[in-house]
CHARMM internal coordinates of N, CA and C (Angstrom, degrees):
IC EDIT
DIST 1 N 1 CA 1.4691
DIST 1 CA 1 C 1.6079
ANGL 1 N 1 CA 1 C 103.61
DIST 1 C 2 N 1.2969
ANGL 1 CA 1 C 2 N 121.73
DIHE 1 N 1 CA 1 C 2 N -18.41
DIST 2 N 2 CA 1.4408
ANGL 1 C 2 N 2 CA 120.17
DIHE 1 CA 1 C 2 N 2 CA 179.14
DIST 2 CA 2 C 1.5429
ANGL 2 N 2 CA 2 C 113.80
DIHE 1 C 2 N 2 CA 2 C 86.15
DIST 2 C 3 N 1.4191
ANGL 2 CA 2 C 3 N 114.46
DIHE 2 N 2 CA 2 C 3 N 10.20
DIST 3 N 3 CA 1.4412
ANGL 2 C 3 N 3 CA 117.47
DIHE 2 CA 2 C 3 N 3 CA 174.02
DIST 3 CA 3 C 1.5158
ANGL 3 N 3 CA 3 C 113.97
DIHE 2 C 3 N 3 CA 3 C -97.52
DIST 3 C 4 N 1.2473
ANGL 3 CA 3 C 4 N 117.11
DIHE 3 N 3 CA 3 C 4 N 136.28
DIST 4 N 4 CA 1.4098
ANGL 3 C 4 N 4 CA 126.73
DIHE 3 CA 3 C 4 N 4 CA 179.72
DIST 4 CA 4 C 1.5808
ANGL 4 N 4 CA 4 C 111.28
DIHE 3 C 4 N 4 CA 4 C -101.58
DIST 4 C 5 N 1.2567
ANGL 4 CA 4 C 5 N 118.74
DIHE 4 N 4 CA 4 C 5 N 135.04
DIST 5 N 5 CA 1.5596
ANGL 4 C 5 N 5 CA 121.06
DIHE 4 CA 4 C 5 N 5 CA 170.08
DIST 5 CA 5 C 1.5506
ANGL 5 N 5 CA 5 C 107.97
DIHE 4 C 5 N 5 CA 5 C -61.38
DIST 5 C 6 N 1.2785
ANGL 5 CA 5 C 6 N 111.12
DIHE 5 N 5 CA 5 C 6 N 140.93
DIST 6 N 6 CA 1.4034
ANGL 5 C 6 N 6 CA 116.86
DIHE 5 CA 5 C 6 N 6 CA 176.83
DIST 6 CA 6 C 1.6086
ANGL 6 N 6 CA 6 C 107.55
DIHE 5 C 6 N 6 CA 6 C -72.13
DIST 6 C 7 N 1.3567
ANGL 6 CA 6 C 7 N 115.85
DIHE 6 N 6 CA 6 C 7 N 141.87
DIST 7 N 7 CA 1.4446
ANGL 6 C 7 N 7 CA 116.76
DIHE 6 CA 6 C 7 N 7 CA 173.55
DIST 7 CA 7 C 1.5362
ANGL 7 N 7 CA 7 C 107.31
DIHE 6 C 7 N 7 CA 7 C -88.55
DIST 7 C 8 N 1.3740
ANGL 7 CA 7 C 8 N 118.73
DIHE 7 N 7 CA 7 C 8 N 178.53
DIST 8 N 8 CA 1.4035
ANGL 7 C 8 N 8 CA 120.83
DIHE 7 CA 7 C 8 N 8 CA -177.64
DIST 8 CA 8 C 1.5470
ANGL 8 N 8 CA 8 C 113.74
DIHE 7 C 8 N 8 CA 8 C -58.32
DIST 8 C 9 N 1.3253
ANGL 8 CA 8 C 9 N 118.90
DIHE 8 N 8 CA 8 C 9 N -42.36
DIST 9 N 9 CA 1.4771
ANGL 8 C 9 N 9 CA 122.27
DIHE 8 CA 8 C 9 N 9 CA -178.79
DIST 9 CA 9 C 1.5783
ANGL 9 N 9 CA 9 C 110.06
DIHE 8 C 9 N 9 CA 9 C -63.03
DIST 9 C 10 N 1.3488
ANGL 9 CA 9 C 10 N 112.12
DIHE 9 N 9 CA 9 C 10 N -44.78
DIST 10 N 10 CA 1.5495
ANGL 9 C 10 N 10 CA 114.61
DIHE 9 CA 9 C 10 N 10 CA 173.81
DIST 10 CA 10 C 1.5179
ANGL 10 N 10 CA 10 C 116.15
DIHE 9 C 10 N 10 CA 10 C -63.80
DIST 10 C 11 N 1.3171
ANGL 10 CA 10 C 11 N 117.90
DIHE 10 N 10 CA 10 C 11 N -34.36
DIST 11 N 11 CA 1.4401
ANGL 10 C 11 N 11 CA 121.23
DIHE 10 CA 10 C 11 N 11 CA 177.81
DIST 11 CA 11 C 1.4093
ANGL 11 N 11 CA 11 C 110.08
DIHE 10 C 11 N 11 CA 11 C -68.91
DIST 11 C 12 N 1.3898
ANGL 11 CA 11 C 12 N 120.70
DIHE 11 N 11 CA 11 C 12 N -36.48
DIST 12 N 12 CA 1.5533
ANGL 11 C 12 N 12 CA 122.61
DIHE 11 CA 11 C 12 N 12 CA 178.77
DIST 12 CA 12 C 1.6170
ANGL 12 N 12 CA 12 C 104.64
DIHE 11 C 12 N 12 CA 12 C -70.73
DIST 12 C 13 N 1.2106
ANGL 12 CA 12 C 13 N 120.98
DIHE 12 N 12 CA 12 C 13 N -35.97
DIST 13 N 13 CA 1.4661
ANGL 12 C 13 N 13 CA 122.58
DIHE 12 CA 12 C 13 N 13 CA -176.11
DIST 13 CA 13 C 1.5536
ANGL 13 N 13 CA 13 C 106.24
DIHE 12 C 13 N 13 CA 13 C -68.42
DIST 13 C 14 N 1.2886
ANGL 13 CA 13 C 14 N 119.20
DIHE 13 N 13 CA 13 C 14 N -41.54
DIST 14 N 14 CA 1.4466
ANGL 13 C 14 N 14 CA 128.93
DIHE 13 CA 13 C 14 N 14 CA 174.57
DIST 14 CA 14 C 1.5746
ANGL 14 N 14 CA 14 C 109.74
DIHE 13 C 14 N 14 CA 14 C -53.32
DIST 14 C 15 N 1.2502
ANGL 14 CA 14 C 15 N 116.86
DIHE 14 N 14 CA 14 C 15 N -51.92
DIST 15 N 15 CA 1.4280
ANGL 14 C 15 N 15 CA 122.94
DIHE 14 CA 14 C 15 N 15 CA -176.89
DIST 15 CA 15 C 1.6826
ANGL 15 N 15 CA 15 C 108.83
DIHE 14 C 15 N 15 CA 15 C -63.42
DIST 15 C 16 N 1.2281
ANGL 15 CA 15 C 16 N 114.77
DIHE 15 N 15 CA 15 C 16 N -24.82
DIST 16 N 16 CA 1.4909
ANGL 15 C 16 N 16 CA 117.74
DIHE 15 CA 15 C 16 N 16 CA 176.85
DIST 16 CA 16 C 1.5706
ANGL 16 N 16 CA 16 C 109.78
DIHE 15 C 16 N 16 CA 16 C -71.86
DIST 16 C 17 N 1.3383
ANGL 16 CA 16 C 17 N 114.96
DIHE 16 N 16 CA 16 C 17 N -28.28
DIST 17 N 17 CA 1.4053
ANGL 16 C 17 N 17 CA 119.40
DIHE 16 CA 16 C 17 N 17 CA -179.93
DIST 17 CA 17 C 1.5276
ANGL 17 N 17 CA 17 C 114.68
DIHE 16 C 17 N 17 CA 17 C -82.66
DIST 17 C 18 N 1.3837
ANGL 17 CA 17 C 18 N 112.17
DIHE 17 N 17 CA 17 C 18 N -37.07
DIST 18 N 18 CA 1.4977
ANGL 17 C 18 N 18 CA 120.71
DIHE 17 CA 17 C 18 N 18 CA -177.40
DIST 18 CA 18 C 1.4637
ANGL 18 N 18 CA 18 C 103.32
DIHE 17 C 18 N 18 CA 18 C -166.98
DIST 18 C 19 N 1.3955
ANGL 18 CA 18 C 19 N 111.28
DIHE 18 N 18 CA 18 C 19 N 135.56
DIST 19 N 19 CA 1.4676
ANGL 18 C 19 N 19 CA 123.79
DIHE 18 CA 18 C 19 N 19 CA -178.73
DIST 19 CA 19 C 1.5397
ANGL 19 N 19 CA 19 C 107.65
DIHE 18 C 19 N 19 CA 19 C -76.18
DIST 19 C 20 N 1.2967
ANGL 19 CA 19 C 20 N 115.92
DIHE 19 N 19 CA 19 C 20 N 115.49
DIST 20 N 20 CA 1.5219
ANGL 19 C 20 N 20 CA 123.02
DIHE 19 CA 19 C 20 N 20 CA -179.12
DIST 20 CA 20 C 1.5644
ANGL 20 N 20 CA 20 C 107.59
DIHE 19 C 20 N 20 CA 20 C -122.51
DIST 20 C 21 N 1.3106
ANGL 20 CA 20 C 21 N 111.91
DIHE 20 N 20 CA 20 C 21 N 160.82
DIST 21 N 21 CA 1.4774
ANGL 20 C 21 N 21 CA 121.68
DIHE 20 CA 20 C 21 N 21 CA 167.30
DIST 21 CA 21 C 1.5404
ANGL 21 N 21 CA 21 C 107.64
DIHE 20 C 21 N 21 CA 21 C 66.39
DIST 21 C 22 N 1.4530
ANGL 21 CA 21 C 22 N 116.38
DIHE 21 N 21 CA 21 C 22 N 42.30
DIST 22 N 22 CA 1.4543
ANGL 21 C 22 N 22 CA 119.56
DIHE 21 CA 21 C 22 N 22 CA 170.95
DIST 22 CA 22 C 1.5327
ANGL 22 N 22 CA 22 C 113.10
DIHE 21 C 22 N 22 CA 22 C -76.01
DIST 22 C 23 N 1.3652
ANGL 22 CA 22 C 23 N 116.92
DIHE 22 N 22 CA 22 C 23 N -19.87
DIST 23 N 23 CA 1.4003
ANGL 22 C 23 N 23 CA 119.16
DIHE 22 CA 22 C 23 N 23 CA -177.27
DIST 23 CA 23 C 1.4595
ANGL 23 N 23 CA 23 C 114.63
DIHE 22 C 23 N 23 CA 23 C -124.52
DIST 23 C 24 N 1.3456
ANGL 23 CA 23 C 24 N 116.49
DIHE 23 N 23 CA 23 C 24 N -6.39
DIST 24 N 24 CA 1.5159
ANGL 23 C 24 N 24 CA 129.21
DIHE 23 CA 23 C 24 N 24 CA -178.27
DIST 24 CA 24 C 1.5217
ANGL 24 N 24 CA 24 C 112.24
DIHE 23 C 24 N 24 CA 24 C -126.03
DIST 24 C 25 N 1.2239
ANGL 24 CA 24 C 25 N 115.24
DIHE 24 N 24 CA 24 C 25 N 174.78
DIST 25 N 25 CA 1.4468
ANGL 24 C 25 N 25 CA 121.49
DIHE 24 CA 24 C 25 N 25 CA 168.18
DIST 25 CA 25 C 1.4935
ANGL 25 N 25 CA 25 C 111.48
DIHE 24 C 25 N 25 CA 25 C -129.87
DIST 25 C 26 N 1.3480
ANGL 25 CA 25 C 26 N 117.45
DIHE 25 N 25 CA 25 C 26 N 159.61
DIST 26 N 26 CA 1.4334
ANGL 25 C 26 N 26 CA 124.04
DIHE 25 CA 25 C 26 N 26 CA -167.77
DIST 26 CA 26 C 1.6082
ANGL 26 N 26 CA 26 C 109.21
DIHE 25 C 26 N 26 CA 26 C -135.75
DIST 26 C 27 N 1.2805
ANGL 26 CA 26 C 27 N 109.32
DIHE 26 N 26 CA 26 C 27 N 136.24
DIST 27 N 27 CA 1.5611
ANGL 26 C 27 N 27 CA 114.91
DIHE 26 CA 26 C 27 N 27 CA 176.49
DIST 27 CA 27 C 1.5738
ANGL 27 N 27 CA 27 C 106.30
DIHE 26 C 27 N 27 CA 27 C -71.58
DIST 27 C 28 N 1.3246
ANGL 27 CA 27 C 28 N 110.73
DIHE 27 N 27 CA 27 C 28 N 141.67
DIST 28 N 28 CA 1.5823
ANGL 27 C 28 N 28 CA 113.22
DIHE 27 CA 27 C 28 N 28 CA 172.66
DIST 28 CA 28 C 1.5373
ANGL 28 N 28 CA 28 C 104.41
DIHE 27 C 28 N 28 CA 28 C -123.19
DIST 28 C 29 N 1.3553
ANGL 28 CA 28 C 29 N 114.31
DIHE 28 N 28 CA 28 C 29 N 172.91
DIST 29 N 29 CA 1.3729
ANGL 28 C 29 N 29 CA 121.53
DIHE 28 CA 28 C 29 N 29 CA 177.69
DIST 29 CA 29 C 1.5253
ANGL 29 N 29 CA 29 C 111.08
DIHE 28 C 29 N 29 CA 29 C -62.54
DIST 29 C 30 N 1.2982
ANGL 29 CA 29 C 30 N 116.10
DIHE 29 N 29 CA 29 C 30 N 131.38
DIST 30 N 30 CA 1.4626
ANGL 29 C 30 N 30 CA 124.57
DIHE 29 CA 29 C 30 N 30 CA -171.84
DIST 30 CA 30 C 1.5276
ANGL 30 N 30 CA 30 C 108.62
DIHE 29 C 30 N 30 CA 30 C -117.38
DIST 30 C 31 N 1.3548
ANGL 30 CA 30 C 31 N 118.00
DIHE 30 N 30 CA 30 C 31 N 134.56
DIST 31 N 31 CA 1.5047
ANGL 30 C 31 N 31 CA 122.24
DIHE 30 CA 30 C 31 N 31 CA 179.10
DIST 31 CA 31 C 1.5930
ANGL 31 N 31 CA 31 C 105.11
DIHE 30 C 31 N 31 CA 31 C -53.40
DIST 31 C 32 N 1.3971
ANGL 31 CA 31 C 32 N 114.30
DIHE 31 N 31 CA 31 C 32 N 143.93
DIST 32 N 32 CA 1.3347
ANGL 31 C 32 N 32 CA 118.35
DIHE 31 CA 31 C 32 N 32 CA 178.57
DIST 32 CA 32 C 1.5537
ANGL 32 N 32 CA 32 C 119.89
DIHE 31 C 32 N 32 CA 32 C -63.44
DIST 32 C 33 N 1.3919
ANGL 32 CA 32 C 33 N 111.94
DIHE 32 N 32 CA 32 C 33 N -22.43
DIST 33 N 33 CA 1.3843
ANGL 32 C 33 N 33 CA 114.11
DIHE 32 CA 32 C 33 N 33 CA 176.11
DIST 33 CA 33 C 1.5727
ANGL 33 N 33 CA 33 C 113.66
DIHE 32 C 33 N 33 CA 33 C -65.70
DIST 33 C 34 N 1.4142
ANGL 33 CA 33 C 34 N 114.90
DIHE 33 N 33 CA 33 C 34 N -35.33
DIST 34 N 34 CA 1.4464
ANGL 33 C 34 N 34 CA 121.48
DIHE 33 CA 33 C 34 N 34 CA -179.40
DIST 34 CA 34 C 1.6137
ANGL 34 N 34 CA 34 C 104.04
DIHE 33 C 34 N 34 CA 34 C -74.38
DIST 34 C 35 N 1.2858
ANGL 34 CA 34 C 35 N 115.28
DIHE 34 N 34 CA 34 C 35 N -43.41
DIST 35 N 35 CA 1.6049
ANGL 34 C 35 N 35 CA 118.85
DIHE 34 CA 34 C 35 N 35 CA -172.83
DIST 35 CA 35 C 1.5055
ANGL 35 N 35 CA 35 C 106.56
DIHE 34 C 35 N 35 CA 35 C -62.93
DIST 35 C 36 N 1.3407
ANGL 35 CA 35 C 36 N 122.26
DIHE 35 N 35 CA 35 C 36 N -38.84
DIST 36 N 36 CA 1.4821
ANGL 35 C 36 N 36 CA 126.32
DIHE 35 CA 35 C 36 N 36 CA 176.86
DIST 36 CA 36 C 1.4519
ANGL 36 N 36 CA 36 C 113.88
DIHE 35 C 36 N 36 CA 36 C -54.15
DIST 36 C 37 N 1.3683
ANGL 36 CA 36 C 37 N 114.52
DIHE 36 N 36 CA 36 C 37 N -32.43
DIST 37 N 37 CA 1.4261
ANGL 36 C 37 N 37 CA 122.11
DIHE 36 CA 36 C 37 N 37 CA -177.27
DIST 37 CA 37 C 1.4798
ANGL 37 N 37 CA 37 C 112.18
DIHE 36 C 37 N 37 CA 37 C -95.01
DIST 37 C 38 N 1.3293
ANGL 37 CA 37 C 38 N 120.61
DIHE 37 N 37 CA 37 C 38 N 8.11
DIST 38 N 38 CA 1.4269
ANGL 37 C 38 N 38 CA 129.00
DIHE 37 CA 37 C 38 N 38 CA 177.93
DIST 38 CA 38 C 1.4915
ANGL 38 N 38 CA 38 C 117.31
DIHE 37 C 38 N 38 CA 38 C 80.61
DIST 38 C 39 N 1.3641
ANGL 38 CA 38 C 39 N 118.20
DIHE 38 N 38 CA 38 C 39 N 18.84
DIST 39 N 39 CA 1.4171
ANGL 38 C 39 N 39 CA 120.32
DIHE 38 CA 38 C 39 N 39 CA 177.52
DIST 39 CA 39 C 1.5826
ANGL 39 N 39 CA 39 C 109.71
DIHE 38 C 39 N 39 CA 39 C -102.74
DIST 39 C 40 N 1.2631
ANGL 39 CA 39 C 40 N 108.41
DIHE 39 N 39 CA 39 C 40 N 170.49
DIST 40 N 40 CA 1.4658
ANGL 39 C 40 N 40 CA 121.15
DIHE 39 CA 39 C 40 N 40 CA 177.31
DIST 40 CA 40 C 1.5657
ANGL 40 N 40 CA 40 C 113.58
DIHE 39 C 40 N 40 CA 40 C -152.09
DIST 40 C 41 N 1.3171
ANGL 40 CA 40 C 41 N 114.12
DIHE 40 N 40 CA 40 C 41 N 154.38
DIST 41 N 41 CA 1.4897
ANGL 40 C 41 N 41 CA 119.95
DIHE 40 CA 40 C 41 N 41 CA 176.42
DIST 41 CA 41 C 1.4902
ANGL 41 N 41 CA 41 C 113.69
DIHE 40 C 41 N 41 CA 41 C -107.54
DIST 41 C 42 N 1.2468
ANGL 41 CA 41 C 42 N 119.34
DIHE 41 N 41 CA 41 C 42 N 137.92
DIST 42 N 42 CA 1.5486
ANGL 41 C 42 N 42 CA 125.23
DIHE 41 CA 41 C 42 N 42 CA 175.69
DIST 42 CA 42 C 1.4088
ANGL 42 N 42 CA 42 C 111.19
DIHE 41 C 42 N 42 CA 42 C -137.81
DIST 42 C 43 N 1.2691
ANGL 42 CA 42 C 43 N 117.62
DIHE 42 N 42 CA 42 C 43 N 157.40
DIST 43 N 43 CA 1.4414
ANGL 42 C 43 N 43 CA 124.24
DIHE 42 CA 42 C 43 N 43 CA -178.40
DIST 43 CA 43 C 1.4996
ANGL 43 N 43 CA 43 C 111.05
DIHE 42 C 43 N 43 CA 43 C -129.45
DIST 43 C 44 N 1.3164
ANGL 43 CA 43 C 44 N 117.45
DIHE 43 N 43 CA 43 C 44 N 162.32
DIST 44 N 44 CA 1.4676
ANGL 43 C 44 N 44 CA 127.66
DIHE 43 CA 43 C 44 N 44 CA 167.44
DIST 44 CA 44 C 1.4548
ANGL 44 N 44 CA 44 C 111.94
DIHE 43 C 44 N 44 CA 44 C -156.75
DIST 44 C 45 N 1.3734
ANGL 44 CA 44 C 45 N 118.64
DIHE 44 N 44 CA 44 C 45 N 171.72
DIST 45 N 45 CA 1.4341
ANGL 44 C 45 N 45 CA 121.87
DIHE 44 CA 44 C 45 N 45 CA -176.40
DIST 45 CA 45 C 1.5106
ANGL 45 N 45 CA 45 C 107.55
DIHE 44 C 45 N 45 CA 45 C -123.14
DIST 45 C 46 N 1.3561
ANGL 45 CA 45 C 46 N 116.50
DIHE 45 N 45 CA 45 C 46 N 120.79
DIST 46 N 46 CA 1.4564
ANGL 45 C 46 N 46 CA 121.18
DIHE 45 CA 45 C 46 N 46 CA -179.20
DIST 46 CA 46 C 1.5447
ANGL 46 N 46 CA 46 C 100.12
DIHE 45 C 46 N 46 CA 46 C -148.37
DIST 46 C 47 N 1.3866
ANGL 46 CA 46 C 47 N 102.78
DIHE 46 N 46 CA 46 C 47 N 154.23
DIST 47 N 47 CA 1.4912
ANGL 46 C 47 N 47 CA 113.51
DIHE 46 CA 46 C 47 N 47 CA -179.84
DIST 47 CA 47 C 1.5558
ANGL 47 N 47 CA 47 C 120.37
DIHE 46 C 47 N 47 CA 47 C 49.22
DIST 47 C 48 N 1.4413
ANGL 47 CA 47 C 48 N 109.26
DIHE 47 N 47 CA 47 C 48 N 29.33
DIST 48 N 48 CA 1.4524
ANGL 47 C 48 N 48 CA 117.99
DIHE 47 CA 47 C 48 N 48 CA -178.19
DIST 48 CA 48 C 1.5114
ANGL 48 N 48 CA 48 C 109.27
DIHE 47 C 48 N 48 CA 48 C 63.62
DIST 48 C 49 N 1.3263
ANGL 48 CA 48 C 49 N 117.32
DIHE 48 N 48 CA 48 C 49 N 35.55
DIST 49 N 49 CA 1.4276
ANGL 48 C 49 N 49 CA 126.62
DIHE 48 CA 48 C 49 N 49 CA 175.16
DIST 49 CA 49 C 1.4815
ANGL 49 N 49 CA 49 C 116.39
DIHE 48 C 49 N 49 CA 49 C -138.53
DIST 49 C 50 N 1.2442
ANGL 49 CA 49 C 50 N 120.67
DIHE 49 N 49 CA 49 C 50 N 137.79
DIST 50 N 50 CA 1.5647
ANGL 49 C 50 N 50 CA 125.33
DIHE 49 CA 49 C 50 N 50 CA 173.21
DIST 50 CA 50 C 1.5217
ANGL 50 N 50 CA 50 C 106.14
DIHE 49 C 50 N 50 CA 50 C -80.44
DIST 50 C 51 N 1.3256
ANGL 50 CA 50 C 51 N 117.48
DIHE 50 N 50 CA 50 C 51 N 123.09
DIST 51 N 51 CA 1.4967
ANGL 50 C 51 N 51 CA 123.27
DIHE 50 CA 50 C 51 N 51 CA 176.87
DIST 51 CA 51 C 1.5151
ANGL 51 N 51 CA 51 C 105.17
DIHE 50 C 51 N 51 CA 51 C -110.42
DIST 51 C 52 N 1.3520
ANGL 51 CA 51 C 52 N 112.40
DIHE 51 N 51 CA 51 C 52 N 141.69
DIST 52 N 52 CA 1.5199
ANGL 51 C 52 N 52 CA 120.86
DIHE 51 CA 51 C 52 N 52 CA 175.07
DIST 52 CA 52 C 1.4846
ANGL 52 N 52 CA 52 C 102.50
DIHE 51 C 52 N 52 CA 52 C -122.69
DIST 52 C 53 N 1.3673
ANGL 52 CA 52 C 53 N 115.90
DIHE 52 N 52 CA 52 C 53 N 130.41
DIST 53 N 53 CA 1.4975
ANGL 52 C 53 N 53 CA 125.12
DIHE 52 CA 52 C 53 N 53 CA 179.97
DIST 53 CA 53 C 1.4779
ANGL 53 N 53 CA 53 C 108.58
DIHE 52 C 53 N 53 CA 53 C -128.52
DIST 53 C 54 N 1.3327
ANGL 53 CA 53 C 54 N 110.58
DIHE 53 N 53 CA 53 C 54 N 170.72
DIST 54 N 54 CA 1.5294
ANGL 53 C 54 N 54 CA 120.63
DIHE 53 CA 53 C 54 N 54 CA 173.84
DIST 54 CA 54 C 1.4635
ANGL 54 N 54 CA 54 C 108.60
DIHE 53 C 54 N 54 CA 54 C -128.76
DIST 54 C 55 N 1.3787
ANGL 54 CA 54 C 55 N 115.47
DIHE 54 N 54 CA 54 C 55 N 157.71
DIST 55 N 55 CA 1.4857
ANGL 54 C 55 N 55 CA 117.76
DIHE 54 CA 54 C 55 N 55 CA 172.24
DIST 55 CA 55 C 1.6317
ANGL 55 N 55 CA 55 C 101.53
DIHE 54 C 55 N 55 CA 55 C -169.87
DIST 55 C 56 N 1.3760
ANGL 55 CA 55 C 56 N 107.95
DIHE 55 N 55 CA 55 C 56 N 170.19
DIST 56 N 56 CA 1.4545
ANGL 55 C 56 N 56 CA 110.76
DIHE 55 CA 55 C 56 N 56 CA 172.36
DIST 56 CA 56 C 1.4613
ANGL 56 N 56 CA 56 C 107.66
DIHE 55 C 56 N 56 CA 56 C -76.08
DIST 56 C 57 N 1.2872
ANGL 56 CA 56 C 57 N 117.13
DIHE 56 N 56 CA 56 C 57 N 141.96
DIST 57 N 57 CA 1.5267
ANGL 56 C 57 N 57 CA 121.74
DIHE 56 CA 56 C 57 N 57 CA -172.79
DIST 57 CA 57 C 1.5423
ANGL 57 N 57 CA 57 C 109.80
DIHE 56 C 57 N 57 CA 57 C -77.41
DIST 57 C 58 N 1.2994
ANGL 57 CA 57 C 58 N 120.18
DIHE 57 N 57 CA 57 C 58 N -33.57
DIST 58 N 58 CA 1.4039
ANGL 57 C 58 N 58 CA 119.05
DIHE 57 CA 57 C 58 N 58 CA -177.63
DIST 58 CA 58 C 1.5711
ANGL 58 N 58 CA 58 C 117.11
DIHE 57 C 58 N 58 CA 58 C -60.84
DIST 58 C 59 N 1.3168
ANGL 58 CA 58 C 59 N 112.44
DIHE 58 N 58 CA 58 C 59 N -36.88
DIST 59 N 59 CA 1.5135
ANGL 58 C 59 N 59 CA 116.03
DIHE 58 CA 58 C 59 N 59 CA -176.47
DIST 59 CA 59 C 1.5240
ANGL 59 N 59 CA 59 C 114.05
DIHE 58 C 59 N 59 CA 59 C -79.33
DIST 59 C 60 N 1.2900
ANGL 59 CA 59 C 60 N 116.00
DIHE 59 N 59 CA 59 C 60 N -16.51
DIST 60 N 60 CA 1.4766
ANGL 59 C 60 N 60 CA 116.63
DIHE 59 CA 59 C 60 N 60 CA -177.97
DIST 60 CA 60 C 1.5209
ANGL 60 N 60 CA 60 C 117.26
DIHE 59 C 60 N 60 CA 60 C -125.68
DIST 60 C 61 N 1.3413
ANGL 60 CA 60 C 61 N 111.62
DIHE 60 N 60 CA 60 C 61 N 8.71
DIST 61 N 61 CA 1.4585
ANGL 60 C 61 N 61 CA 117.99
DIHE 60 CA 60 C 61 N 61 CA -174.07
DIST 61 CA 61 C 1.5692
ANGL 61 N 61 CA 61 C 114.21
DIHE 60 C 61 N 61 CA 61 C -53.54
DIST 61 C 62 N 1.2733
ANGL 61 CA 61 C 62 N 110.86
DIHE 61 N 61 CA 61 C 62 N -45.13
DIST 62 N 62 CA 1.5823
ANGL 61 C 62 N 62 CA 112.81
DIHE 61 CA 61 C 62 N 62 CA -175.39
DIST 62 CA 62 C 1.4997
ANGL 62 N 62 CA 62 C 114.12
DIHE 61 C 62 N 62 CA 62 C -74.14
DIST 62 C 63 N 1.2978
ANGL 62 CA 62 C 63 N 118.17
DIHE 62 N 62 CA 62 C 63 N -16.85
DIST 63 N 63 CA 1.4866
ANGL 62 C 63 N 63 CA 119.39
DIHE 62 CA 62 C 63 N 63 CA -178.04
DIST 63 CA 63 C 1.5209
ANGL 63 N 63 CA 63 C 117.36
DIHE 62 C 63 N 63 CA 63 C -89.79
DIST 63 C 64 N 1.3189
ANGL 63 CA 63 C 64 N 118.17
DIHE 63 N 63 CA 63 C 64 N -4.66
DIST 64 N 64 CA 1.4198
ANGL 63 C 64 N 64 CA 123.37
DIHE 63 CA 63 C 64 N 64 CA -177.10
DIST 64 CA 64 C 1.4808
ANGL 64 N 64 CA 64 C 113.11
DIHE 63 C 64 N 64 CA 64 C -123.94
DIST 64 C 65 N 1.3022
ANGL 64 CA 64 C 65 N 112.86
DIHE 64 N 64 CA 64 C 65 N 144.12
DIST 65 N 65 CA 1.5206
ANGL 64 C 65 N 65 CA 121.32
DIHE 64 CA 64 C 65 N 65 CA 169.95
DIST 65 CA 65 C 1.4402
ANGL 65 N 65 CA 65 C 109.44
DIHE 64 C 65 N 65 CA 65 C -87.88
DIST 65 C 66 N 1.3761
ANGL 65 CA 65 C 66 N 115.79
DIHE 65 N 65 CA 65 C 66 N -163.99
DIST 66 N 66 CA 1.2850
ANGL 65 C 66 N 66 CA 125.07
DIHE 65 CA 65 C 66 N 66 CA 170.00
DIST 66 CA 66 C 1.4784
ANGL 66 N 66 CA 66 C 113.48
DIHE 65 C 66 N 66 CA 66 C -149.52
DIST 66 C 67 N 1.3391
ANGL 66 CA 66 C 67 N 118.18
DIHE 66 N 66 CA 66 C 67 N 160.51
DIST 67 N 67 CA 1.4947
ANGL 66 C 67 N 67 CA 122.30
DIHE 66 CA 66 C 67 N 67 CA -177.09
DIST 67 CA 67 C 1.5534
ANGL 67 N 67 CA 67 C 102.68
DIHE 66 C 67 N 67 CA 67 C -113.86
DIST 67 C 68 N 1.2373
ANGL 67 CA 67 C 68 N 125.01
DIHE 67 N 67 CA 67 C 68 N 132.29
DIST 68 N 68 CA 1.3451
ANGL 67 C 68 N 68 CA 128.68
DIHE 67 CA 67 C 68 N 68 CA -179.82
DIST 68 CA 68 C 1.5120
ANGL 68 N 68 CA 68 C 121.56
DIHE 67 C 68 N 68 CA 68 C -126.30
DIST 68 C 69 N 1.3090
ANGL 68 CA 68 C 69 N 121.13
DIHE 68 N 68 CA 68 C 69 N 167.45
DIST 69 N 69 CA 1.3199
ANGL 68 C 69 N 69 CA 121.32
DIHE 68 CA 68 C 69 N 69 CA -176.38
DIST 69 CA 69 C 1.6044
ANGL 69 N 69 CA 69 C 106.11
DIHE 68 C 69 N 69 CA 69 C -126.63
DIST 69 C 70 N 1.2860
ANGL 69 CA 69 C 70 N 119.69
DIHE 69 N 69 CA 69 C 70 N 129.06
DIST 70 N 70 CA 1.3974
ANGL 69 C 70 N 70 CA 125.12
DIHE 69 CA 69 C 70 N 70 CA 179.92
DIST 70 CA 70 C 1.5499
ANGL 70 N 70 CA 70 C 108.64
DIHE 69 C 70 N 70 CA 70 C -117.22
DIST 70 C 71 N 1.3125
ANGL 70 CA 70 C 71 N 114.44
DIHE 70 N 70 CA 70 C 71 N 117.98
DIST 71 N 71 CA 1.4998
ANGL 70 C 71 N 71 CA 119.52
DIHE 70 CA 70 C 71 N 71 CA 177.66
DIST 71 CA 71 C 1.5370
ANGL 71 N 71 CA 71 C 105.63
DIHE 70 C 71 N 71 CA 71 C -87.69
DIST 71 C 72 N 1.2367
ANGL 71 CA 71 C 72 N 117.54
DIHE 71 N 71 CA 71 C 72 N 127.66
DIST 72 N 72 CA 1.4733
ANGL 71 C 72 N 72 CA 120.98
DIHE 71 CA 71 C 72 N 72 CA 171.38
DIST 72 CA 72 C 1.3833
ANGL 72 N 72 CA 72 C 117.11
DIHE 71 C 72 N 72 CA 72 C -107.30
END
COOR INIT
IC SEED 1 N 1 CA 1 C
IC BUILD
């Protein structure tokens, strides 16, 4: 589709434009070293703070969306 997952820096920039993920969490771009081991990073916004977490992607894949960047 040509859409890239946001990395942590881009996610933080998005939160400056509009507060998102106050009730959900979102996958973000994960370094390949972590992905090769089956892990993934995700973010959310709680208590007026952006949190970055990690987890195994297989167990939570269906419960999270992602935020992407499309260059036109």
